[in-house]
C-alpha positions in Angstrom: -32.8 29.8 -77.2 -30.3 27.9 -79.4 -27.1 28.8 -77.5 -26.1 30.2 -74.1 -22.9 31.6 -72.8 -24.1 32.4 -69.2 -22.1 33.3 -66.2 -18.8 34.5 -67.9 -17.1 37.7 -66.9 -15.7 37.8 -70.5 -18.3 38.9 -73.0 -16.2 37.4 -75.8 -15.9 34.0 -74.0 -19.7 34.1 -73.4 -20.2 34.8 -77.2 -17.9 32.0 -78.3 -19.7 29.5 -76.1 -23.1 30.5 -77.1 -22.2 30.6 -80.8 -20.5 27.1 -80.5 -23.6 25.8 -78.8 -25.9 27.3 -81.5 -23.7 25.9 -84.3 -25.3 26.4 -87.8 -28.6 27.6 -86.1 -26.7 30.9 -85.2 -27.1 31.9 -88.9 -29.8 34.5 -89.0 -30.4 34.3 -85.3 -30.5 37.2 -82.8 -27.6 37.4 -80.3 -28.8 39.0 -77.1 -26.6 40.1 -74.1 -27.7 41.5 -70.9 -24.2 43.2 -70.5 -22.8 45.8 -72.9 -20.0 44.9 -75.2 -16.9 46.8 -74.1 -15.1 45.7 -77.2 -16.0 45.0 -80.8 -14.6 41.5 -80.8 -18.0 39.9 -79.9 -19.6 41.7 -82.8 -16.9 40.4 -85.0 -17.6 36.7 -83.8 -21.4 37.2 -84.3 -20.9 38.5 -87.8 -18.6 35.6 -88.7 -21.1 33.2 -87.3 -23.8 34.6 -89.6 -25.9 36.1 -86.7 -28.7 38.4 -88.1 -28.9 41.0 -85.4 -27.3 41.8 -82.0 -29.2 43.3 -79.0 -27.4 44.6 -76.0 -27.5 47.5 -73.6 -25.3 50.4 -74.4 -23.2 52.2 -71.8 -19.6 51.1 -72.6 -16.9 53.8 -73.1 -16.3 52.1 -76.4 -19.8 52.0 -77.7 -18.8 53.9 -80.9 -16.2 51.2 -81.7 -18.8 48.5 -81.3 -21.2 50.5 -83.5 -18.4 50.9 -86.0 -17.7 47.2 -86.1 -21.5 46.4 -86.5 -21.6 48.9 -89.4 -18.5 47.4 -91.0 -20.1 43.9 -90.9 -23.6 45.3 -91.9 -24.9 43.7 -88.7 -27.9 45.4 -87.1 -27.1 46.4 -83.5 -29.9 47.5 -81.2 -29.1 49.1 -77.8 -31.6 48.0 -75.3 -32.6 50.7 -72.8 -32.7 48.3 -69.8 -30.7 45.6 -68.1 -32.3 42.7 -66.2 -29.1 41.8 -64.2 -27.4 44.4 -62.1 -24.3 44.0 -60.0 
């Protein structure tokens, strides 16, 4: 692990913290989230940081917007079938 944004209710805040912690090591890395991305903003942050792939569970009402953002940035997005943390 090169960056972590744990314990945040905001996915974008968690992504910002993780990417800042990773710094230049984020380039080409895999960004993994145990929670789905309800908005495309985290995908945009990952792309701008040079992340090579994003893995997260699907299930948001806006999954198609997130997929469209990943396609726009040519960023591979893998929907994981399971979550490890449940509310």
